[in-house]
N, C-alpha and C positions, 0 to 999 in steps of 0.2 A: 504493500500500500504506500509506503514511503517512496519507493521508486516511481510509482505512478504519480503521486502528488508532486514530486520534484521533477517529473518528466525526465528521469535518468535512463529509462529503458532497461533492457536486460533479458536474460534467459534463465529460467529457474526450473530445476527438476524437483519433483516431490516424490519421495519414496514411501512405500507402505503396502503391506499385503492386504488382502480382502477384508473389509469390515473395520478398517482403522479410521474411516471418515474422510477419504479423499473426495468422494462425490459431494459430501456435505460442505467441504471446503470450497469446491468449485461453485456450488449454489450460493454460498454466503458471499463470496467475492463478486460473483455476477450481480447479485441483488444490490450489494452496496454500491458498486460502480455505476450500475444502470440507474440507481435512484438519483444520481447526480447528473443524469442526462447524457452520460458518456456511453460509447459503444463497446460491447464485449462480444467477441465471436467465439462460440463454443463449438469445437470440432473434434473429431476422433478419426483414428486411422481405419476404422471399420464401421459399417452401418450399425451393427449390433451395439458397439460401444457408444455410438453417438446418441442412442436412445436414453442413456443415463443423464444427459445434459439438457438443461432447459434451452429449447431452440437449437438443439444440436444438429449438425450436418457432418457428412464425411468431409475430410480435408480436401479430397480430390474435387468434390462438388463445390465446396465453398470458394476455393482458391483457383479453380479451373486448372488443377495440376494435370499435366499430360499423362496419359496411360502408359505410353511407351517412352520412358525417361532415358536421357543421356546425361553426361556430365555437363553439358552446355544448355540444358533445357531451361525454358522460362515459361511462366504461366501467361497465356494469351489474354491478359487484362488490358483492354484498350481504354484510352482516355475518354472522359465524359460519359462513361457507361455507369450503370447502377453499381456494378461490382467495384469499379475504380473509385467511385465516390464513397462507397461503404468502407473500403480499405483505408482510404485517406482519413476518415473520421474515427477509425478504430483505435481504442486506447489499450485494449488487452485481448490477447488470444490465449485461450485455454485449449490445450491439445491433449486429449485423452489417448493413452496407449501409443504415444508417439514413437517409441523405438520399433514398433511393428513395421514402420514404413521405410522405404529405401532412402539412403542419404541424399540421392539426387533430387528427391522431392523437396527436402529442406533447402537444398541449394537453389532449386528453381524458385521457390517462394522467397528466399532471401534476395535474389536478384530482382524479382518483381517488386517486392515491397520497397527496396532501396530506390527503385525508379519512381514508384508511386509517391514516396515520401520525400521527393526532391524539394529543394528550397526554391524561392522565387527566381533565383538566377539561373535555374535549370540544372544546377549541379546535383548529381545523385548523392544520397547519403551513403556513408561507408559503415554506418553502425549496423549491428546484427539485427536483422529483420526491420531495418529502417527505423530503429528506436521504438518499435511497437513492443510493449511488454508481452513476453511469451512464456507461458507456464506449461511444462511438459511432465506428464505422469509416467513414472517408470515402475511397473509392478515388480516387486522384489521381496520374495519370502521363500526361504529365509535369506537374510541379507548376505551371509557369507557365501552361499551358493551363487547368488547373483553376481558377486564381485570376484568369484573364483578363489576364495580363501579356504574352502573346505579341503582338508587333507594337505594343507600347505599351499602357498601361493602358486598359481599357474597362469600362463598366458597362452591360450590356445586350447587344445584338447587334453584332458587329463582323466584318469580313472579315480573315482572317489568311493569310499565306503558309505553304505546307507545304514542307519540305525535299525536294529532288529524290529523295534516296535512299529516301524513303517512298512515292513515287508510281510509278504505271505511266504512262509517257509515250510518245508516238510509236508507238502501237499501233493496228493495224487493227481488232482485236477485243479491247478492254481488258477486257471482262467475261470473255471466254474466258481471257485471261492471268491474271486474278484467280482464276478457278476452278482453273486449273492450280497456282497458288501456294498456295492456301489450304486449310485444313481447316475453317474456320468463316467464313462471310461475314455481315457485319453491315450493317444499313441502318436508317435512322430510320423508314421508312414500310413498312406492311404490303404495299402494292402492289408495291414493289420486291422484297421478300422472296418474294412469290408468284411474280413473274416469274422470279427465279433458281431457285426450287424446281422450277418447271415445266420450265425449260430443262435442269436437271440430271437430273430424272427421265426426260426424253425420251432422253438419251444413256446412262442407266444400263442395264446389261444385264439381261435377264429379261423375263418376261411380266407385263403390267399386270393388276391386279385392281381393279375399281371397286366402291366402296361408296357408296350413296345414302342420305341421311338421310330420316327421316319428320318433316315439319314441320307444325305446327298452331298455333293461337292458344291461349295459356294463359288460364285464368280469372283475372280481375283485378277486385278490389272497387272500385278507384278509377277505373274506366273511365268515359269521358264518356257522357252519355245519348245524344249524337248519334253515337256510334260504331256503324258498320255493319260487322260481320265479313264480310259478303258481298263487300266491296270488296277484300278481301285474298285473292287466289287462291293455291292451292298453288304455282303457278309463281312468283309474286311472293315468297312466303316462301322458296322454294328459292334465289332469286337473291341473298338477303342474305348478305353476308360481313362478320362483325364481329370485332373484336379479342378474343382470348381464347376464341373459339368455333370449333369445327371447321366447315369448309365443308360445304355440302350434298353436293357431289361430292368424294369422297376417292379418289385413285388411288395405289396402292402397288405395290411390287415387293419380293421377298425380298432382303434385304441393305440396303434403303434406311434412312437414319437418320430417326428420327421424334422428336417432342417431345410429352410429356404436357401437356395443357391443364387438368388437374384433379389435385388431390391424391387419390391412390388408397391408398397404404400408406406413411405417413411412416417407419415403423420400417425398412422395406426400401428407403428412399430413393426411393420412387415418388411424387414431388411435381410440382406445377405447374412446368414448366420442365426436368424431368429428360429427358435425351437417351437414347434407346434405339435398337436396331437390329432390324429385322424379321427373325425367324427363319423363320416360316411363316405362311401366310395361309389361313384357312378362312372359311366363310360367317358364322359367329356369333362367332368369337374371333380375335384377332391375337396370335400368340406372338412375344414380343420379349425381348431381353436388354439389361441396362444397360451403357452404354459410358462412364459417367462416375460419379465419386463413390466412396464407400467400398464399394459393392456391385457393382463391375464384374463382369459375367458372370452376374448374377442373372437368372433367367428368370421371366417373368410372362405370364399370359394376360389380355388386355384385352378387355372386352366393351363393347357399346353401353350408353350411359347417356342419360338425359333431362336436357338442359341448358336453362336459361332465363337469358338475359343480363339485366343490370341497366341497359341503355342507356336513359336517360331521354329521349333524343331521339326514340325510336320512339313512335308513338301507340298502340302495343299491346305486349303481352308475347308474345314468340315462344317456342315450346316445340319444341326440336329433339332428336330421338333419333339419336345418331350415336356413333361411336368418338371418345373425347375426346383426339384426337391431331392432329398436323399433320406434314407432311413437313418435314424440318429440315436440308437442305443449307445453308440460310440462315435467319437469325433477326433479329428486331428488336434494337436496342441494349438496350431495356428488358428483353427476355427473357434477354439475356446476363448481366445483373447477377448477381453471386455466383459466377460460373464463371471458372476459370482455363483459358486456351486456349493451345496452343503457337504457333499461327499465326492471325492475324485479318486479314481484308480488309474494308475499309469502302468503300462504293461509292455513287456517283451523286448523291443528293440531299443538300443541306446539312441540318444539324441544326436543330431548331426550338424546343428547350426547354433550360433551364438544365442544364449539366453533361453533356449527351449526348455531346459530342465526347470529353472525357477519360474518360467511362465506357466508350466503345468502345476507346480506346487503352490503358486500364488492364487489359484482359483478358489481356494477354500479359506475359511476364517480361522480354523484351528487345526492343530496337529492331528487331532483325533479323526479328522475328516479325510486322511490320506492313507491309502494302501498301495503298495507297489509290487509288481511281479517282474523280477529281473532274470533273464535266461542267458546262458552262455551259448556258444556255437553248437553244443550238443543238446540244447534245450533243457539243461539242468538248472535248477534254481540256484542263484548266487546272490551275494549281498553287495555287489559292486555295480557301478554304472558309469557312463561317460558324462562329463560335464564340459561344455564348450563355452569358454569366455575369452574374449579378446580385449586385453586391457587398454588398448589405444582408444576404445570407445569412451572410456572414463577419463581420458587424459586431461580434459579441460573442465571436469565437473568437480566442484568444491563443496 
């Protein structure tokens, strides 16, 4: 508040695991500053996290951050537009779950705000984010894991011991025990998530309803001259399972938890990552109700949509018409960002990117809400796992 009053600007990180009052802090700051007639922009790195903030939007939507980022990207904010004028009047930006997003997004916004906040002489500001106050939340529980201090300091990838009270050990069916314990199962890999969801769906009561997608090749201007569309049969397209895309074959039952894979209605809390429960199933729509967030119990009808992934590894662009949902007994750690869960189970494979382990652990409010299953290469239960932390990320944080 002192930095705002004195117009010093600055960037601040707020640390704290689930339930410590971070959202309350954002709400109090926003209300105080807005009561003085000043502008506060509440944004988040994901749609689901933005629902926690009053008037929240995704950072990409609010700042027009490009989807395909490079080190030289800028946000296409043009002068004399509504977005330009809004940014120029902004006193504070609150950015929930900021470390989820690529550094090029911050760099693009930094360049853009420095241009927007230029002085009357036309010189661009060299201050961070153009002297707009910026608060970024860094989910961190426990703190030592997040900073790479468990088992001694490390910079990069290290193997750490997990306390026995957090582990499922000496079990014939550890995955079954984890399912019995948990309400939300997290894993770093989509393959493991798919395995858990299929197992849970099989034992869930009720009649299965199957939905198949319609897949085809999308028109693309930058396609190679040597590209032959006849090489890619419908069966091949149907077999592709990609992150953020619904599978070709979607099997559901009434009562099953599902997750939205696209933003449908932000005002009603229907964002990418929102968890719902199936109420009824028909041929053309799926009736579901929200089970998380500020609109718990809200009913919505989900229809098929046409989706095109941006995966540059594919030599073509896939066009898939399917319901934008997935079964959600289990989810990836990345998809769990921005959500507070009562119980979390983490299973099987070690993490592979910075911060994934503490991102998983920070979803709950207490130590009692965590159970982990760790397996070695021979699928035997162990008490060790990988923690990935790169210290340069914290280099300028005090």
